[in-house]
DRENDO-1510 file (C-alpha; in Angstrom, 1 decimal, always signed):
<recs>
REC; n; res; u; v; w
REC; 1; MET; +53.8; -31.9; -63.5 .
REC; 2; PRO; +52.1; -29.2; -65.6 .
REC; 3; ALA; +52.6; -25.5; -65.0 .
REC; 4; GLU; +49.9; -23.8; -63.0 .
REC; 5; TRP; +48.8; -21.7; -66.0 .
REC; 6; GLU; +48.0; -24.7; -68.1 .
REC; 7; PRO; +44.3; -25.6; -68.3 .
REC; 8; HIS; +42.7; -27.0; -65.1 .
REC; 9; SER; +39.8; -29.4; -64.7 .
REC; 10; ALA; +39.3; -28.0; -61.2 .
REC; 11; THR; +40.8; -26.3; -58.2 .
REC; 12; TRP; +40.8; -28.1; -54.9 .
REC; 13; LEU; +40.3; -26.2; -51.5 .
REC; 14; GLY; +39.7; -27.3; -48.0 .
REC; 15; TRP; +36.9; -25.3; -46.3 .
REC; 16; PRO; +38.3; -23.6; -43.1 .
REC; 17; HIS; +37.4; -25.1; -39.8 .
REC; 18; ASN; +40.4; -25.2; -37.5 .
REC; 19; ALA; +40.3; -22.2; -35.1 .
REC; 20; SER; +43.9; -22.7; -34.2 .
REC; 21; ASP; +44.9; -21.7; -37.7 .
REC; 22; TRP; +43.4; -18.2; -37.2 .
REC; 23; PRO; +43.3; -17.7; -33.4 .
REC; 24; GLY; +40.6; -15.1; -32.7 .
REC; 25; LYS; +40.0; -14.5; -36.4 .
REC; 26; LEU; +38.2; -17.5; -37.8 .
REC; 27; ALA; +34.9; -15.8; -38.3 .
REC; 28; PRO; +35.8; -13.8; -41.4 .
REC; 29; ILE; +37.8; -16.5; -43.1 .
REC; 30; PRO; +34.9; -18.4; -44.7 .
REC; 31; TRP; +33.9; -15.2; -46.4 .
REC; 32; VAL; +37.4; -14.8; -47.8 .
REC; 33; TYR; +37.1; -18.3; -49.2 .
REC; 34; GLY; +33.8; -17.3; -50.7 .
REC; 35; GLU; +35.5; -14.5; -52.6 .
REC; 36; ILE; +38.2; -16.9; -53.8 .
REC; 37; VAL; +35.6; -19.4; -55.0 .
REC; 38; ARG; +33.6; -16.6; -56.7 .
REC; 39; ALA; +36.7; -15.6; -58.7 .
REC; 40; LEU; +37.5; -19.3; -59.6 .
REC; 41; ALA; +34.1; -20.6; -60.5 .
REC; 42; PRO; +33.6; -18.9; -63.9 .
REC; 43; GLY; +36.6; -20.6; -65.2 .
REC; 44; GLU; +36.6; -24.1; -63.6 .
REC; 45; ILE; +35.0; -26.3; -61.0 .
REC; 46; ALA; +35.8; -25.7; -57.4 .
REC; 47; ARG; +36.2; -29.0; -55.5 .
REC; 48; ILE; +35.9; -28.3; -51.8 .
REC; 49; LEU; +36.8; -30.6; -48.9 .
REC; 50; VAL; +34.3; -30.4; -46.0 .
REC; 51; ASN; +34.4; -32.2; -42.7 .
REC; 52; SER; +30.8; -32.8; -41.8 .
REC; 53; ALA; +27.2; -32.1; -42.7 .
REC; 54; ALA; +27.3; -28.8; -40.7 .
REC; 55; HIS; +30.5; -27.9; -42.5 .
REC; 56; GLU; +28.9; -28.6; -45.8 .
REC; 57; ARG; +25.9; -26.4; -45.0 .
REC; 58; GLN; +28.1; -23.5; -44.0 .
REC; 59; ALA; +30.0; -23.7; -47.2 .
REC; 60; GLN; +26.8; -23.8; -49.2 .
REC; 61; ARG; +25.4; -20.9; -47.3 .
REC; 62; VAL; +28.4; -18.7; -47.7 .
REC; 63; LEU; +28.9; -19.5; -51.4 .
REC; 64; GLU; +25.2; -18.9; -52.1 .
REC; 65; ARG; +25.3; -15.5; -50.4 .
REC; 66; VAL; +28.4; -14.3; -52.3 .
REC; 67; GLY; +26.8; -15.3; -55.6 .
REC; 68; VAL; +28.7; -18.4; -56.6 .
REC; 69; ASP; +27.0; -20.5; -59.3 .
REC; 70; PRO; +26.2; -23.8; -57.4 .
REC; 71; ALA; +26.7; -25.8; -60.6 .
REC; 72; ARG; +30.4; -24.9; -60.5 .
REC; 73; VAL; +31.0; -26.4; -57.0 .
REC; 74; GLU; +31.5; -30.0; -55.8 .
REC; 75; LEU; +31.7; -30.8; -52.1 .
REC; 76; PHE; +33.7; -33.8; -50.9 .
REC; 77; ARG; +33.1; -34.9; -47.4 .
REC; 78; PHE; +36.8; -35.8; -46.7 .
REC; 79; PRO; +37.8; -34.8; -43.1 .
REC; 80; THR; +40.9; -32.6; -42.8 .
REC; 81; ASN; +43.0; -31.3; -40.0 .
REC; 82; ARG; +43.4; -27.9; -41.7 .
REC; 83; GLY; +42.6; -26.1; -44.9 .
REC; 84; TRP; +46.1; -25.7; -46.5 .
REC; 85; THR; +45.3; -27.8; -49.5 .
REC; 86; ARG; +48.4; -26.7; -51.5 .
REC; 87; ASP; +50.6; -28.6; -49.0 .
REC; 88; PHE; +48.6; -31.8; -48.2 .
REC; 89; GLY; +46.4; -32.1; -51.3 .
REC; 90; PRO; +47.2; -34.3; -54.3 .
REC; 91; LEU; +50.1; -33.3; -56.5 .
REC; 92; PHE; +48.7; -34.0; -60.0 .
REC; 93; VAL; +50.8; -35.2; -62.9 .
REC; 94; ARG; +49.9; -35.8; -66.5 .
REC; 95; ARG; +51.1; -37.8; -69.5 .
REC; 96; ALA; +50.1; -37.5; -73.1 .
REC; 97; SER; +50.9; -41.0; -74.4 .
REC; 98; PRO; +50.4; -43.8; -75.0 .
REC; 99; ARG; +47.0; -42.5; -73.8 .
REC; 100; PRO; +46.3; -39.2; -72.0 .
REC; 101; GLU; +46.1; -39.7; -68.2 .
REC; 102; VAL; +46.1; -37.7; -65.0 .
REC; 103; ALA; +47.6; -39.3; -61.9 .
REC; 104; ILE; +48.7; -38.4; -58.4 .
REC; 105; ALA; +52.3; -38.3; -57.2 .
REC; 106; ARG; +51.8; -39.4; -53.6 .
REC; 107; PHE; +54.1; -37.5; -51.3 .
REC; 108; ARG; +53.5; -37.8; -47.5 .
REC; 109; PHE; +52.5; -34.8; -45.3 .
REC; 110; ASN; +53.5; -34.4; -41.7 .
REC; 111; ALA; +52.3; -30.8; -40.9 .
REC; 112; TRP; +55.5; -29.1; -41.9 .
REC; 113; ALA; +57.4; -31.3; -39.4 .
REC; 114; LYS; +56.0; -29.0; -36.8 .
REC; 115; TYR; +52.5; -29.8; -35.6 .
REC; 116; PRO; +51.1; -33.0; -34.2 .
REC; 117; ASP; +47.7; -33.1; -36.0 .
REC; 118; TRP; +48.2; -34.2; -39.6 .
REC; 119; LYS; +46.9; -37.7; -40.2 .
REC; 120; LYS; +43.6; -36.7; -41.8 .
REC; 121; ASP; +45.4; -34.3; -44.1 .
REC; 122; ASP; +47.9; -37.0; -45.0 .
REC; 123; ARG; +45.0; -39.3; -46.2 .
REC; 124; ILE; +43.6; -36.9; -48.8 .
REC; 125; PRO; +45.7; -37.9; -51.8 .
REC; 126; GLU; +44.5; -41.6; -51.5 .
REC; 127; ARG; +40.9; -40.5; -50.9 .
REC; 128; VAL; +40.9; -38.3; -54.0 .
REC; 129; ALA; +42.6; -41.0; -56.1 .
REC; 130; THR; +40.0; -43.5; -55.1 .
REC; 131; ARG; +37.1; -41.2; -55.6 .
REC; 132; LEU; +38.2; -40.0; -59.1 .
REC; 133; GLY; +39.7; -43.3; -60.2 .
REC; 134; PHE; +43.3; -41.9; -60.6 .
REC; 135; ARG; +46.4; -43.9; -60.4 .
REC; 136; LEU; +48.6; -43.0; -57.4 .
REC; 137; PHE; +52.4; -43.3; -57.4 .
REC; 138; ARG; +54.2; -43.4; -54.0 .
REC; 139; ALA; +57.2; -41.1; -53.8 .
REC; 140; ARG; +60.0; -43.1; -52.2 .
REC; 141; ALA; +63.7; -42.8; -51.6 .
REC; 142; GLY; +64.8; -46.4; -51.3 .
REC; 143; ALA; +62.4; -48.0; -48.8 .
REC; 144; ARG; +61.3; -44.6; -47.3 .
REC; 145; ASP; +58.2; -42.5; -48.2 .
REC; 146; VAL; +59.2; -38.9; -49.0 .
REC; 147; VAL; +57.5; -35.9; -47.4 .
REC; 148; LEU; +56.9; -32.9; -49.6 .
REC; 149; GLU; +54.5; -30.0; -49.5 .
REC; 150; GLY; +53.1; -28.4; -52.7 .
REC; 151; GLY; +54.1; -24.9; -51.5 .
REC; 152; SER; +57.8; -25.9; -51.4 .
REC; 153; ILE; +58.0; -26.2; -55.2 .
REC; 154; ASP; +57.1; -24.4; -58.3 .
REC; 155; VAL; +57.4; -25.7; -61.9 .
REC; 156; ASN; +57.4; -24.2; -65.4 .
REC; 157; GLY; +55.9; -27.3; -67.0 .
REC; 158; ARG; +58.9; -27.8; -69.3 .
REC; 159; GLY; +61.3; -29.5; -66.8 .
REC; 160; THR; +62.5; -26.9; -64.4 .
REC; 161; LEU; +61.5; -26.8; -60.7 .
REC; 162; LEU; +62.3; -24.1; -58.1 .
REC; 163; THR; +62.6; -24.9; -54.4 .
REC; 164; THR; +64.7; -23.7; -51.4 .
REC; 165; GLU; +67.5; -25.1; -49.4 .
REC; 166; GLU; +65.9; -23.8; -46.2 .
REC; 167; CYS; +62.8; -25.9; -46.6 .
REC; 168; LEU; +64.1; -29.1; -48.1 .
REC; 169; LEU; +67.7; -29.3; -46.9 .
REC; 170; ASP; +67.9; -27.7; -43.4 .
REC; 171; PRO; +69.4; -30.5; -41.2 .
REC; 172; ALA; +68.0; -29.1; -37.9 .
REC; 173; VAL; +64.8; -27.1; -38.3 .
REC; 174; GLN; +61.5; -28.7; -39.4 .
REC; 175; VAL; +63.3; -31.6; -41.1 .
REC; 176; ARG; +60.9; -33.4; -43.4 .
REC; 177; ASN; +63.2; -36.2; -44.6 .
REC; 178; PRO; +66.0; -36.8; -42.1 .
REC; 179; GLY; +69.1; -38.2; -43.8 .
REC; 180; LEU; +68.1; -37.3; -47.4 .
REC; 181; GLY; +70.4; -34.9; -49.1 .
REC; 182; ARG; +70.2; -32.8; -52.3 .
REC; 183; ARG; +71.0; -35.7; -54.6 .
REC; 184; GLU; +68.4; -38.0; -53.2 .
REC; 185; ILE; +65.7; -35.3; -53.1 .
REC; 186; GLU; +66.4; -34.3; -56.7 .
REC; 187; ALA; +66.2; -37.9; -57.8 .
REC; 188; VAL; +62.7; -38.2; -56.2 .
REC; 189; LEU; +61.5; -34.9; -57.8 .
REC; 190; ARG; +62.7; -36.2; -61.2 .
REC; 191; ASP; +61.1; -39.6; -60.8 .
REC; 192; GLN; +57.7; -38.3; -59.5 .
REC; 193; LEU; +57.2; -35.0; -61.2 .
REC; 194; GLY; +59.1; -35.5; -64.5 .
REC; 195; VAL; +61.5; -32.5; -64.0 .
REC; 196; THR; +65.0; -32.5; -65.4 .
REC; 197; ASN; +66.4; -29.3; -63.8 .
REC; 198; VAL; +66.1; -28.5; -60.1 .
REC; 199; LEU; +67.0; -24.9; -59.1 .
REC; 200; TRP; +67.9; -24.3; -55.4 .
REC; 201; LEU; +67.2; -20.9; -53.9 .
REC; 202; GLY; +68.4; -20.1; -50.3 .
REC; 203; GLN; +66.1; -18.8; -47.6 .
REC; 204; GLY; +62.4; -18.0; -47.6 .
REC; 205; ILE; +60.7; -14.9; -46.1 .
REC; 206; ALA; +60.4; -13.8; -42.5 .
REC; 207; GLY; +57.3; -15.0; -40.7 .
REC; 208; ASP; +56.9; -18.1; -42.8 .
REC; 209; ASP; +55.7; -20.9; -40.6 .
REC; 210; THR; +56.8; -23.5; -43.2 .
REC; 211; HIS; +60.5; -22.6; -42.9 .
REC; 212; GLY; +61.1; -21.6; -46.5 .
REC; 213; HIS; +58.3; -22.3; -48.9 .
REC; 214; VAL; +59.2; -21.0; -52.4 .
REC; 215; ASP; +55.6; -19.9; -53.2 .
REC; 216; ASP; +56.1; -16.9; -50.9 .
REC; 217; LEU; +59.2; -15.6; -52.7 .
REC; 218; CYS; +59.7; -16.7; -56.3 .
REC; 219; ARG; +57.2; -18.0; -58.9 .
REC; 220; PHE; +57.1; -18.9; -62.6 .
REC; 221; VAL; +54.7; -16.8; -64.6 .
REC; 222; ASN; +55.6; -18.4; -68.0 .
REC; 223; PRO; +58.1; -21.0; -69.0 .
REC; 224; ARG; +61.0; -18.6; -69.1 .
REC; 225; THR; +60.1; -15.9; -66.5 .
REC; 226; VAL; +59.9; -15.7; -62.8 .
REC; 227; VAL; +58.8; -13.0; -60.4 .
REC; 228; LEU; +61.0; -12.7; -57.4 .
REC; 229; CYS; +60.1; -10.6; -54.3 .
REC; 230; ARG; +62.4; -7.7; -53.5 .
REC; 231; GLU; +62.7; -5.9; -50.2 .
REC; 232; THR; +64.1; -2.4; -50.7 .
REC; 233; ASP; +64.5; -1.6; -47.0 .
REC; 234; PRO; +68.0; -2.7; -45.9 .
REC; 235; HIS; +66.9; -2.9; -42.3 .
REC; 236; ASP; +64.0; -5.3; -43.0 .
REC; 237; ALA; +64.6; -9.0; -42.1 .
REC; 238; ASN; +63.8; -10.0; -45.8 .
REC; 239; HIS; +66.3; -7.7; -47.5 .
REC; 240; ARG; +69.4; -9.9; -47.4 .
REC; 241; ALA; +67.8; -13.2; -48.1 .
REC; 242; LEU; +65.9; -11.9; -51.1 .
REC; 243; ALA; +68.9; -10.2; -52.5 .
REC; 244; GLU; +70.9; -13.4; -52.2 .
REC; 245; ASN; +68.2; -15.3; -54.0 .
REC; 246; ARG; +68.4; -12.7; -56.8 .
REC; 247; GLU; +72.1; -13.3; -57.1 .
REC; 248; ARG; +71.5; -17.1; -57.3 .
REC; 249; LEU; +69.0; -16.7; -60.1 .
REC; 250; GLY; +71.4; -14.6; -62.1 .
REC; 251; GLY; +73.7; -17.7; -62.4 .
REC; 252; MET; +70.9; -20.3; -63.0 .
REC; 253; ARG; +69.7; -21.7; -66.3 .
REC; 254; LEU; +66.5; -23.2; -67.5 .
REC; 255; GLU; +66.2; -26.8; -68.7 .
REC; 256; ASP; +67.4; -25.8; -72.2 .
REC; 257; GLY; +70.4; -23.9; -70.9 .
REC; 258; SER; +68.9; -20.4; -71.4 .
REC; 259; LYS; +68.9; -17.7; -68.8 .
REC; 260; ILE; +65.9; -17.0; -66.6 .
REC; 261; GLU; +64.1; -13.7; -67.0 .
REC; 262; VAL; +63.7; -12.3; -63.5 .
REC; 263; VAL; +61.1; -9.6; -62.8 .
REC; 264; GLU; +61.0; -8.0; -59.4 .
REC; 265; LEU; +57.8; -8.0; -57.3 .
REC; 266; PRO; +57.6; -5.7; -54.4 .
REC; 267; MET; +57.0; -6.7; -50.8 .
REC; 268; PRO; +54.2; -5.1; -48.8 .
REC; 269; ALA; +55.1; -3.2; -45.6 .
REC; 270; PRO; +55.6; -5.7; -42.7 .
REC; 271; LEU; +52.4; -7.0; -41.2 .
REC; 272; TYR; +52.2; -8.0; -37.6 .
REC; 273; PHE; +49.3; -9.4; -35.5 .
REC; 274; ASP; +49.6; -10.0; -31.8 .
REC; 275; GLY; +53.3; -9.2; -32.0 .
REC; 276; GLN; +53.9; -11.9; -34.7 .
REC; 277; ARG; +55.5; -11.1; -38.1 .
REC; 278; LEU; +53.3; -12.5; -40.8 .
REC; 279; PRO; +54.4; -13.8; -44.2 .
REC; 280; ALA; +52.6; -11.3; -46.3 .
REC; 281; SER; +53.7; -11.7; -50.0 .
REC; 282; TYR; +52.3; -10.9; -53.4 .
REC; 283; ALA; +54.1; -14.1; -54.7 .
REC; 284; ASN; +51.4; -16.2; -53.1 .
REC; 285; PHE; +49.1; -15.7; -56.1 .
REC; 286; TYR; +47.2; -18.5; -57.9 .
REC; 287; ILE; +46.8; -18.8; -61.6 .
REC; 288; ALA; +43.4; -20.2; -62.3 .
REC; 289; ASN; +41.7; -20.8; -65.7 .
REC; 290; GLY; +39.7; -17.6; -65.7 .
REC; 291; ALA; +41.8; -15.2; -63.4 .
REC; 292; VAL; +45.0; -14.7; -61.5 .
REC; 293; LEU; +44.1; -14.3; -57.8 .
REC; 294; VAL; +46.6; -12.1; -55.9 .
REC; 295; PRO; +46.6; -11.5; -52.2 .
REC; 296; THR; +46.4; -7.8; -51.2 .
REC; 297; PHE; +47.1; -6.1; -47.9 .
REC; 298; ASN; +45.7; -2.6; -47.8 .
REC; 299; ASP; +49.1; -1.5; -48.9 .
REC; 300; PRO; +50.1; +1.2; -51.5 .
REC; 301; LYS; +52.2; -1.5; -53.2 .
REC; 302; ASP; +49.1; -3.6; -53.8 .
REC; 303; ARG; +48.5; -1.7; -57.0 .
REC; 304; VAL; +52.1; -2.0; -58.1 .
REC; 305; ALA; +52.1; -5.8; -57.7 .
REC; 306; LEU; +48.8; -6.2; -59.5 .
REC; 307; GLY; +50.1; -4.0; -62.3 .
REC; 308; ILE; +53.3; -6.1; -62.7 .
REC; 309; LEU; +51.4; -9.4; -62.8 .
REC; 310; SER; +48.9; -7.9; -65.3 .
REC; 311; GLU; +51.8; -7.0; -67.6 .
REC; 312; LEU; +53.3; -10.5; -67.3 .
REC; 313; ILE; +50.1; -12.6; -67.5 .
REC; 314; LYS; +47.9; -11.1; -70.2 .
REC; 315; ASP; +45.6; -13.9; -71.1 .
REC; 316; ARG; +43.4; -13.6; -68.0 .
REC; 317; PRO; +42.4; -10.9; -65.6 .
REC; 318; VAL; +44.4; -10.2; -62.4 .
REC; 319; VAL; +42.1; -10.0; -59.4 .
REC; 320; GLY; +43.1; -8.8; -55.9 .
REC; 321; ILE; +41.7; -10.7; -52.9 .
REC; 322; HIS; +41.8; -9.0; -49.5 .
REC; 323; ALA; +44.2; -11.2; -47.4 .
REC; 324; VAL; +44.9; -9.2; -44.2 .
REC; 325; ASP; +42.8; -11.6; -42.1 .
REC; 326; LEU; +43.8; -14.6; -44.2 .
REC; 327; VAL; +47.6; -14.2; -43.7 .
REC; 328; TRP; +47.1; -14.5; -39.9 .
REC; 329; GLY; +47.0; -18.2; -40.7 .
REC; 330; PHE; +50.6; -17.9; -42.1 .
REC; 331; GLY; +49.5; -18.3; -45.7 .
REC; 332; THR; +47.2; -16.9; -48.3 .
REC; 333; ILE; +45.7; -17.8; -51.7 .
REC; 334; HIS; +48.3; -20.2; -53.2 .
REC; 335; CYS; +48.6; -22.0; -49.9 .
REC; 336; LEU; +44.9; -22.7; -49.9 .
REC; 337; THR; +44.5; -24.0; -53.5 .
REC; 338; GLN; +45.7; -27.0; -55.6 .
REC; 339; GLN; +45.1; -27.3; -59.3 .
REC; 340; GLU; +43.9; -30.4; -61.0 .
REC; 341; PRO; +45.1; -30.3; -64.6 .
REC; 342; ALA; +42.9; -30.9; -67.5 .
REC; 343; LEU; +43.4; -34.3; -69.2 .
REC; 344; GLU; +44.3; -32.7; -72.4 .
REC; 345; PRO; +46.9; -29.9; -72.2 .
REC; 346; SER; +45.5; -28.3; -75.3 .
REC; 347; VAL; +42.0; -27.7; -73.9 .
REC; 348; GLN; +40.6; -24.6; -75.5 .
REC; 349; MET; +39.2; -21.8; -73.4 .
REC; 350; THR; +35.8; -20.2; -74.3 .
REC; 351; ASP; +34.5; -17.3; -72.3 .
REC; 352; ALA; +37.0; -18.3; -69.5 .
REC; 353; LYS; +35.3; -21.7; -69.2 .
REC; 354; PRO; +37.4; -24.8; -70.0 .
REC; 355; GLN; +35.4; -27.0; -72.4 .
REC; 356; ALA; +36.6; -30.2; -70.6 .
REC; 357; VAL; +34.7; -29.4; -67.5 .
REC; 358; SER; +31.1; -30.5; -67.1 .
REC; 359; ALA; +29.0; -28.7; -64.5 .
REC; 360; ALA; +26.9; -30.4; -62.0 .
REC; 361; ALA; +23.1; -30.0; -62.5 .
REC; 362; SER; +22.0; -29.5; -58.9 .
REC; 363; ARG; +20.9; -26.1; -57.5 .
REC; 364; LYS; +23.1; -26.5; -54.5 .
REC; 365; PRO; +26.9; -27.3; -54.5 .
REC; 366; GLN; +27.0; -31.0; -55.1 .
REC; 367; ALA; +28.2; -33.3; -52.3 .
REC; 368; VAL; +29.9; -36.0; -54.3 .
REC; 369; ASP; +31.0; -38.3; -51.4 .
REC; 370; ARG; +29.4; -39.1; -48.1 .
REC; 371; ARG; +32.1; -41.2; -46.6 .
</recs>
């Protein structure tokens, strides 16, 4: 599985439609998506899942009004339950020989072992594989299919993978794979994603509906460096868990035995809506071809977080995306996006546009599948 900063052919998103994801706040969410796609499109194709003709028209209208080049968008009419493409979308893998190929590691999705409506989302990897002609490899432990969400892992593209015990090993809460332990899960990650080194952090952040996704607390920014969220208020619910994760990282090693460089990323002040703590985190950024998209929260620490990431990722601009409404859905930018790697890892970038991508010729975002 390539690192997120390696060249993409496209970014996949699922256009928002499920009002239960943002109770009372769905109306502004398509416009936030519009801002995300506007930031993505100069560097790569945006491949967007839509549920219906009406859904398709809404996406086209919003993207047109925010100024997205329609030649940089492809619409796939693949129905979904929700829009959290990071978790149910295809996990793409790539090989260089004997011939270059992109394929899909097919993990199952069960709505974080929490919600009853997930079957449409779970079908997306097969539908994408069929439409694009990619091979699909079923992730199995013995005779069992394995459940895994993309937000529960982060890779450096060299063999090391980060995850949390809270998400993948908790025996009682939101159990994705009952009966599978650390050894079995690591074996599946090695087989399917090509990793050689699995690093286990402890708990995730407060308010996280997924029960411990790593993409809200610790992320690779290059093969040897991670950013790790830090909460300075000792009375905050996140303080102890994040400090314990910092201690763990201090004793961990990369795939070649070297130490990990750890850079602290601040946490915004706690956000609540309707009495609910929300998982607001700057770690939920997305590294696209032409920009790094970072959630912001009308917080003084927004500027600090953007500055830290700008110092660490210098080959593309760091762009803030207003996410106060978005996080009411218990996720932000990384949760909504899934990268499709370029076939060749050495694709050269010119004016922030990957040469491997061919743009559609239509004036409107192209609907590439009507099924």
